[in-house]
C-alpha positions in Angstrom: 9.5 -11.2 15.9 7.6 -8.7 13.9 5.9 -9.8 10.6 8.5 -7.7 8.8 11.5 -9.0 11.2 10.2 -12.5 9.9 10.0 -11.7 6.2 13.5 -9.0 6.1 15.5 -10.8 8.7 16.3 -7.5 10.7 14.4 -5.1 13.1 12.3 -2.5 10.9 14.1 1.2 11.5 11.9 3.8 12.4 11.8 7.5 12.3 13.3 7.1 16.2 15.7 5.1 15.4 16.8 7.5 12.1 17.2 10.5 14.9 19.7 7.3 16.6 22.1 7.0 13.8 22.7 10.4 13.1 21.3 10.5 9.6 19.0 13.6 10.4 18.4 15.2 13.7 14.7 15.9 13.8 12.6 16.8 16.8 9.1 17.0 17.8 7.3 19.1 14.2 10.4 18.8 12.1 9.7 14.9 12.7 5.6 15.1 12.4 6.1 17.7 9.1 8.2 15.2 7.6 6.5 11.7 8.7 3.4 13.6 7.1 5.0 14.0 4.3 6.4 10.4 3.7 2.4 9.2 4.3 1.1 11.5 1.7 3.8 10.7 -0.8 3.6 7.4 0.2 -0.6 7.4 -0.2 -0.2 9.0 -3.7 2.4 6.2 -5.3 0.2 3.2 -3.6 -2.5 5.2 -5.8 -1.2 5.6 -8.6 0.2 2.2 -8.9 -3.5 0.7 -7.7 -5.2 3.3 -10.8 -2.1 1.5 -13.8 -2.9 -2.4 -12.5 -6.4 -1.8 -12.5 -5.9 -0.4 -15.9 -4.3 -3.4 -16.8 -6.8 -6.3 -15.4 -9.3 -4.2 -17.6 -7.4 -5.0 -21.0 -7.9 -8.1 -20.2 -11.4 -8.6 -19.3 -14.1 -9.3 -21.3 -17.7 -7.8 -21.0 -20.6 -10.5 -19.9 -24.3 -10.4 -20.9 -27.0 -12.3 -19.1 -30.2 -13.1 -20.5 -33.2 -13.4 -18.2 -33.3 -17.3 -17.2 -29.7 -17.8 -17.7 -27.7 -20.1 -14.7 -24.4 -18.6 -13.2 -22.3 -18.9 -10.0 -23.2 -16.2 -7.5 -19.5 -16.5 -5.1 -19.7 -14.9 -1.7 -16.9 -14.1 0.3 -16.8 -13.6 3.8 
């Protein structure tokens, strides 16, 4: 099973499936154009959401000041 199927319990409907269902009969360049427009829209919405989340996180953040000789914990992530 795909991750989508595991999460939602149903198969993912790709643009190829949309044409099979009959919602729209897109072929070749039309399908590419519509898919490209949807990708641009998704990227714009993701960026707006990330900006909003950053703004919310920054409101709670407090500036930290360190002096020479202060001991600090360095977190290293892989």
